[in-house]
PDB file of N, CA, C and O in Angstrom:
ATOM      1  N   ALA A   1     -18.316   1.457  -7.497  1.00  0.00           N
ATOM      2  CA  ALA A   1     -18.308   1.683  -8.930  1.00  0.00           C
ATOM      3  C   ALA A   1     -18.866   0.454  -9.641  1.00  0.00           C
ATOM      4  O   ALA A   1     -18.485  -0.676  -9.336  1.00  0.00           O
ATOM      5  N   ARG A   2     -19.750   0.680 -10.567  1.00  0.00           N
ATOM      6  CA  ARG A   2     -20.340  -0.437 -11.293  1.00  0.00           C
ATOM      7  C   ARG A   2     -19.343  -1.069 -12.255  1.00  0.00           C
ATOM      8  O   ARG A   2     -19.306  -2.289 -12.414  1.00  0.00           O
ATOM      9  N   HIS A   3     -18.535  -0.228 -12.893  1.00  0.00           N
ATOM     10  CA  HIS A   3     -17.499  -0.704 -13.816  1.00  0.00           C
ATOM     11  C   HIS A   3     -16.155  -0.191 -13.330  1.00  0.00           C
ATOM     12  O   HIS A   3     -16.065   0.899 -12.766  1.00  0.00           O
ATOM     13  N   GLY A   4     -15.123  -0.971 -13.548  1.00  0.00           N
ATOM     14  CA  GLY A   4     -13.786  -0.518 -13.181  1.00  0.00           C
ATOM     15  C   GLY A   4     -13.385  -0.949 -11.783  1.00  0.00           C
ATOM     16  O   GLY A   4     -13.965  -1.860 -11.193  1.00  0.00           O
ATOM     17  N   TRP A   5     -12.375  -0.266 -11.277  1.00  0.00           N
ATOM     18  CA  TRP A   5     -11.750  -0.607  -9.999  1.00  0.00           C
ATOM     19  C   TRP A   5     -12.517  -0.027  -8.826  1.00  0.00           C
ATOM     20  O   TRP A   5     -13.034   1.088  -8.898  1.00  0.00           O
ATOM     21  N   THR A   6     -12.586  -0.793  -7.741  1.00  0.00           N
ATOM     22  CA  THR A   6     -13.065  -0.312  -6.450  1.00  0.00           C
ATOM     23  C   THR A   6     -11.918  -0.514  -5.466  1.00  0.00           C
ATOM     24  O   THR A   6     -11.528  -1.648  -5.188  1.00  0.00           O
ATOM     25  N   VAL A   7     -11.382   0.572  -4.945  1.00  0.00           N
ATOM     26  CA  VAL A   7     -10.224   0.500  -4.046  1.00  0.00           C
ATOM     27  C   VAL A   7     -10.701   0.147  -2.640  1.00  0.00           C
ATOM     28  O   VAL A   7     -11.586   0.808  -2.096  1.00  0.00           O
ATOM     29  N   ASP A   8     -10.111  -0.898  -2.050  1.00  0.00           N
ATOM     30  CA  ASP A   8     -10.385  -1.264  -0.660  1.00  0.00           C
ATOM     31  C   ASP A   8      -9.509  -0.445   0.280  1.00  0.00           C
ATOM     32  O   ASP A   8     -10.003   0.118   1.256  1.00  0.00           O
ATOM     33  N   TYR A   9      -8.213  -0.377  -0.010  1.00  0.00           N
ATOM     34  CA  TYR A   9      -7.315   0.445   0.806  1.00  0.00           C
ATOM     35  C   TYR A   9      -5.997   0.687   0.094  1.00  0.00           C
ATOM     36  O   TYR A   9      -5.591  -0.082  -0.777  1.00  0.00           O
ATOM     37  N   VAL A  10      -5.339   1.768   0.480  1.00  0.00           N
ATOM     38  CA  VAL A  10      -3.956   2.071   0.118  1.00  0.00           C
ATOM     39  C   VAL A  10      -3.316   2.582   1.394  1.00  0.00           C
ATOM     40  O   VAL A  10      -3.858   3.481   2.038  1.00  0.00           O
ATOM     41  N   ALA A  11      -2.168   2.025   1.774  1.00  0.00           N
ATOM     42  CA  ALA A  11      -1.511   2.422   3.022  1.00  0.00           C
ATOM     43  C   ALA A  11      -0.002   2.474   2.818  1.00  0.00           C
ATOM     44  O   ALA A  11       0.559   1.715   2.028  1.00  0.00           O
ATOM     45  N   ILE A  12       0.638   3.373   3.537  1.00  0.00           N
ATOM     46  CA  ILE A  12       2.100   3.460   3.565  1.00  0.00           C
ATOM     47  C   ILE A  12       2.537   3.074   4.969  1.00  0.00           C
ATOM     48  O   ILE A  12       2.056   3.641   5.950  1.00  0.00           O
ATOM     49  N   ARG A  13       3.447   2.109   5.067  1.00  0.00           N
ATOM     50  CA  ARG A  13       3.883   1.584   6.361  1.00  0.00           C
ATOM     51  C   ARG A  13       5.400   1.440   6.399  1.00  0.00           C
ATOM     52  O   ARG A  13       6.071   1.466   5.367  1.00  0.00           O
ATOM     53  N   SER A  14       5.919   1.289   7.604  1.00  0.00           N
ATOM     54  CA  SER A  14       7.330   0.990   7.825  1.00  0.00           C
ATOM     55  C   SER A  14       7.607  -0.429   7.347  1.00  0.00           C
ATOM     56  O   SER A  14       6.837  -1.341   7.647  1.00  0.00           O
ATOM     57  N   GLN A  15       8.705  -0.631   6.600  1.00  0.00           N
ATOM     58  CA  GLN A  15       9.076  -1.990   6.178  1.00  0.00           C
ATOM     59  C   GLN A  15       9.409  -2.865   7.380  1.00  0.00           C
ATOM     60  O   GLN A  15       9.136  -4.065   7.362  1.00  0.00           O
ATOM     61  N   ALA A  16       9.988  -2.287   8.416  1.00  0.00           N
ATOM     62  CA  ALA A  16      10.454  -3.063   9.570  1.00  0.00           C
ATOM     63  C   ALA A  16       9.316  -3.551  10.457  1.00  0.00           C
ATOM     64  O   ALA A  16       9.374  -4.662  10.983  1.00  0.00           O
ATOM     65  N   THR A  17       8.272  -2.721  10.628  1.00  0.00           N
ATOM     66  CA  THR A  17       7.238  -3.041  11.612  1.00  0.00           C
ATOM     67  C   THR A  17       5.827  -3.139  11.041  1.00  0.00           C
ATOM     68  O   THR A  17       4.929  -3.667  11.697  1.00  0.00           O
ATOM     69  N   LEU A  18       5.626  -2.640   9.836  1.00  0.00           N
ATOM     70  CA  LEU A  18       4.306  -2.505   9.206  1.00  0.00           C
ATOM     71  C   LEU A  18       3.379  -1.567   9.980  1.00  0.00           C
ATOM     72  O   LEU A  18       2.167  -1.564   9.763  1.00  0.00           O
ATOM     73  N   LEU A  19       3.954  -0.775  10.877  1.00  0.00           N
ATOM     74  CA  LEU A  19       3.202   0.270  11.572  1.00  0.00           C
ATOM     75  C   LEU A  19       3.331   1.568  10.790  1.00  0.00           C
ATOM     76  O   LEU A  19       4.118   1.651   9.847  1.00  0.00           O
ATOM     77  N   ALA A  20       2.564   2.580  11.176  1.00  0.00           N
ATOM     78  CA  ALA A  20       2.690   3.893  10.542  1.00  0.00           C
ATOM     79  C   ALA A  20       4.137   4.355  10.676  1.00  0.00           C
ATOM     80  O   ALA A  20       4.715   4.252  11.759  1.00  0.00           O
ATOM     81  N   PRO A  21       4.731   4.861   9.602  1.00  0.00           N
ATOM     82  CA  PRO A  21       6.147   5.230   9.661  1.00  0.00           C
ATOM     83  C   PRO A  21       6.403   6.459  10.516  1.00  0.00           C
ATOM     84  O   PRO A  21       5.563   7.352  10.621  1.00  0.00           O
ATOM     85  N   GLN A  22       7.583   6.484  11.124  1.00  0.00           N
ATOM     86  CA  GLN A  22       8.044   7.651  11.861  1.00  0.00           C
ATOM     87  C   GLN A  22       8.629   8.641  10.857  1.00  0.00           C
ATOM     88  O   GLN A  22       9.040   8.230   9.771  1.00  0.00           O
ATOM     89  N   PRO A  23       8.680   9.937  11.188  1.00  0.00           N
ATOM     90  CA  PRO A  23       9.152  10.943  10.228  1.00  0.00           C
ATOM     91  C   PRO A  23      10.535  10.663   9.635  1.00  0.00           C
ATOM     92  O   PRO A  23      10.771  10.988   8.472  1.00  0.00           O
ATOM     93  N   ALA A  24      11.448  10.072  10.399  1.00  0.00           N
ATOM     94  CA  ALA A  24      12.815   9.861   9.906  1.00  0.00           C
ATOM     95  C   ALA A  24      12.978   8.557   9.117  1.00  0.00           C
ATOM     96  O   ALA A  24      14.036   8.337   8.526  1.00  0.00           O
ATOM     97  N   GLU A  25      11.969   7.696   9.091  1.00  0.00           N
ATOM     98  CA  GLU A  25      12.109   6.408   8.401  1.00  0.00           C
ATOM     99  C   GLU A  25      12.191   6.590   6.892  1.00  0.00           C
ATOM    100  O   GLU A  25      11.475   7.402   6.307  1.00  0.00           O
ATOM    101  N   THR A  26      13.076   5.819   6.278  1.00  0.00           N
ATOM    102  CA  THR A  26      13.233   5.902   4.825  1.00  0.00           C
ATOM    103  C   THR A  26      12.892   4.588   4.122  1.00  0.00           C
ATOM    104  O   THR A  26      12.719   4.577   2.903  1.00  0.00           O
ATOM    105  N   ALA A  27      12.793   3.487   4.860  1.00  0.00           N
ATOM    106  CA  ALA A  27      12.438   2.187   4.273  1.00  0.00           C
ATOM    107  C   ALA A  27      10.941   1.965   4.491  1.00  0.00           C
ATOM    108  O   ALA A  27      10.503   1.648   5.596  1.00  0.00           O
ATOM    109  N   LEU A  28      10.173   2.136   3.427  1.00  0.00           N
ATOM    110  CA  LEU A  28       8.720   2.082   3.523  1.00  0.00           C
ATOM    111  C   LEU A  28       8.165   1.028   2.576  1.00  0.00           C
ATOM    112  O   LEU A  28       8.862   0.547   1.683  1.00  0.00           O
ATOM    113  N   VAL A  29       6.901   0.678   2.784  1.00  0.00           N
ATOM    114  CA  VAL A  29       6.193  -0.219   1.876  1.00  0.00           C
ATOM    115  C   VAL A  29       4.811   0.387   1.614  1.00  0.00           C
ATOM    116  O   VAL A  29       4.144   0.863   2.533  1.00  0.00           O
ATOM    117  N   ILE A  30       4.402   0.360   0.359  1.00  0.00           N
ATOM    118  CA  ILE A  30       3.065   0.816  -0.023  1.00  0.00           C
ATOM    119  C   ILE A  30       2.222  -0.435  -0.232  1.00  0.00           C
ATOM    120  O   ILE A  30       2.576  -1.303  -1.030  1.00  0.00           O
ATOM    121  N   LEU A  31       1.106  -0.525   0.487  1.00  0.00           N
ATOM    122  CA  LEU A  31       0.216  -1.681   0.437  1.00  0.00           C
ATOM    123  C   LEU A  31      -1.106  -1.249  -0.189  1.00  0.00           C
ATOM    124  O   LEU A  31      -1.589  -0.150   0.086  1.00  0.00           O
ATOM    125  N   ALA A  32      -1.691  -2.095  -1.021  1.00  0.00           N
ATOM    126  CA  ALA A  32      -2.957  -1.732  -1.658  1.00  0.00           C
ATOM    127  C   ALA A  32      -3.787  -2.977  -1.943  1.00  0.00           C
ATOM    128  O   ALA A  32      -3.257  -4.061  -2.189  1.00  0.00           O
ATOM    129  N   ALA A  33      -5.102  -2.790  -1.902  1.00  0.00           N
ATOM    130  CA  ALA A  33      -6.041  -3.836  -2.300  1.00  0.00           C
ATOM    131  C   ALA A  33      -7.184  -3.168  -3.050  1.00  0.00           C
ATOM    132  O   ALA A  33      -7.652  -2.095  -2.669  1.00  0.00           O
ATOM    133  N   ALA A  34      -7.624  -3.815  -4.114  1.00  0.00           N
ATOM    134  CA  ALA A  34      -8.719  -3.280  -4.917  1.00  0.00           C
ATOM    135  C   ALA A  34      -9.466  -4.439  -5.565  1.00  0.00           C
ATOM    136  O   ALA A  34      -8.950  -5.550  -5.685  1.00  0.00           O
ATOM    137  N   ARG A  35     -10.683  -4.149  -5.976  1.00  0.00           N
ATOM    138  CA  ARG A  35     -11.507  -5.151  -6.654  1.00  0.00           C
ATOM    139  C   ARG A  35     -11.747  -4.726  -8.099  1.00  0.00           C
ATOM    140  O   ARG A  35     -11.962  -3.553  -8.405  1.00  0.00           O
ATOM    141  N   LEU A  36     -11.701  -5.713  -8.960  1.00  0.00           N
ATOM    142  CA  LEU A  36     -12.047  -5.521 -10.363  1.00  0.00           C
ATOM    143  C   LEU A  36     -13.047  -6.619 -10.685  1.00  0.00           C
ATOM    144  O   LEU A  36     -12.681  -7.778 -10.877  1.00  0.00           O
ATOM    145  N   GLY A  37     -14.306  -6.236 -10.740  1.00  0.00           N
ATOM    146  CA  GLY A  37     -15.357  -7.242 -10.883  1.00  0.00           C
ATOM    147  C   GLY A  37     -15.390  -8.104  -9.636  1.00  0.00           C
ATOM    148  O   GLY A  37     -15.452  -7.578  -8.524  1.00  0.00           O
ATOM    149  N   GLY A  38     -15.350  -9.414  -9.801  1.00  0.00           N
ATOM    150  CA  GLY A  38     -15.375 -10.319  -8.661  1.00  0.00           C
ATOM    151  C   GLY A  38     -14.001 -10.701  -8.143  1.00  0.00           C
ATOM    152  O   GLY A  38     -13.889 -11.551  -7.259  1.00  0.00           O
ATOM    153  N   THR A  39     -12.954 -10.088  -8.679  1.00  0.00           N
ATOM    154  CA  THR A  39     -11.588 -10.441  -8.298  1.00  0.00           C
ATOM    155  C   THR A  39     -10.999  -9.379  -7.384  1.00  0.00           C
ATOM    156  O   THR A  39     -11.068  -8.186  -7.682  1.00  0.00           O
ATOM    157  N   ARG A  40     -10.418  -9.815  -6.264  1.00  0.00           N
ATOM    158  CA  ARG A  40      -9.731  -8.896  -5.354  1.00  0.00           C
ATOM    159  C   ARG A  40      -8.234  -9.029  -5.592  1.00  0.00           C
ATOM    160  O   ARG A  40      -7.677 -10.125  -5.522  1.00  0.00           O
ATOM    161  N   LEU A  41      -7.595  -7.906  -5.872  1.00  0.00           N
ATOM    162  CA  LEU A  41      -6.160  -7.874  -6.137  1.00  0.00           C
ATOM    163  C   LEU A  41      -5.454  -7.188  -4.977  1.00  0.00           C
ATOM    164  O   LEU A  41      -5.880  -6.125  -4.524  1.00  0.00           O
ATOM    165  N   ILE A  42      -4.378  -7.796  -4.501  1.00  0.00           N
ATOM    166  CA  ILE A  42      -3.602  -7.261  -3.383  1.00  0.00           C
ATOM    167  C   ILE A  42      -2.158  -7.150  -3.851  1.00  0.00           C
ATOM    168  O   ILE A  42      -1.629  -8.074  -4.470  1.00  0.00           O
ATOM    169  N   ASP A  43      -1.514  -6.007  -3.553  1.00  0.00           N
ATOM    170  CA  ASP A  43      -0.137  -5.829  -3.998  1.00  0.00           C
ATOM    171  C   ASP A  43       0.610  -4.953  -3.006  1.00  0.00           C
ATOM    172  O   ASP A  43       0.006  -4.282  -2.169  1.00  0.00           O
ATOM    173  N   ASN A  44       1.925  -4.969  -3.114  1.00  0.00           N
ATOM    174  CA  ASN A  44       2.768  -4.108  -2.288  1.00  0.00           C
ATOM    175  C   ASN A  44       4.034  -3.795  -3.062  1.00  0.00           C
ATOM    176  O   ASN A  44       4.430  -4.527  -3.969  1.00  0.00           O
ATOM    177  N   ILE A  45       4.658  -2.693  -2.685  1.00  0.00           N
ATOM    178  CA  ILE A  45       5.935  -2.314  -3.287  1.00  0.00           C
ATOM    179  C   ILE A  45       6.789  -1.662  -2.212  1.00  0.00           C
ATOM    180  O   ILE A  45       6.328  -0.779  -1.489  1.00  0.00           O
ATOM    181  N   GLU A  46       8.039  -2.105  -2.114  1.00  0.00           N
ATOM    182  CA  GLU A  46       8.977  -1.510  -1.165  1.00  0.00           C
ATOM    183  C   GLU A  46       9.612  -0.287  -1.804  1.00  0.00           C
ATOM    184  O   GLU A  46      10.001  -0.318  -2.972  1.00  0.00           O
ATOM    185  N   VAL A  47       9.716   0.785  -1.036  1.00  0.00           N
ATOM    186  CA  VAL A  47      10.337   2.015  -1.531  1.00  0.00           C
ATOM    187  C   VAL A  47      11.346   2.506  -0.508  1.00  0.00           C
ATOM    188  O   VAL A  47      11.162   2.339   0.698  1.00  0.00           O
ATOM    189  N   GLY A  48      12.400   3.105  -1.000  1.00  0.00           N
ATOM    190  CA  GLY A  48      13.405   3.714  -0.142  1.00  0.00           C
ATOM    191  C   GLY A  48      13.481   5.195  -0.456  1.00  0.00           C
ATOM    192  O   GLY A  48      13.655   5.584  -1.612  1.00  0.00           O
ATOM    193  N   LEU A  49      13.354   6.011   0.560  1.00  0.00           N
ATOM    194  CA  LEU A  49      13.429   7.453   0.380  1.00  0.00           C
ATOM    195  C   LEU A  49      14.849   7.925   0.629  1.00  0.00           C
ATOM    196  O   LEU A  49      15.522   7.421   1.529  1.00  0.00           O
ATOM    197  N   ALA A  50      15.307   8.875  -0.149  1.00  0.00           N
ATOM    198  CA  ALA A  50      16.625   9.467   0.085  1.00  0.00           C
ATOM    199  C   ALA A  50      16.574  10.231   1.396  1.00  0.00           C
ATOM    200  O   ALA A  50      15.683  11.056   1.596  1.00  0.00           O
ATOM    201  N   GLY A  51      17.502   9.971   2.275  1.00  0.00           N
ATOM    202  CA  GLY A  51      17.470  10.609   3.583  1.00  0.00           C
ATOM    203  C   GLY A  51      18.670  11.391   3.781  1.00  0.00           C
ATOM    204  O   GLY A  51      18.837  12.013   4.831  1.00  0.00           O
TER     205      GLY A  51
END
């Protein structure tokens, strides 16, 4: 994209291992990286699913 955000990746992983989560896992982390102009922004958020 010439203007705006360019997403590098968005991933959902296990909080414990950072591997792909198993179906029963409820402690997850969402990881993301994107570019805005010449700046690369990286962020994460921990989420807990009701199990």
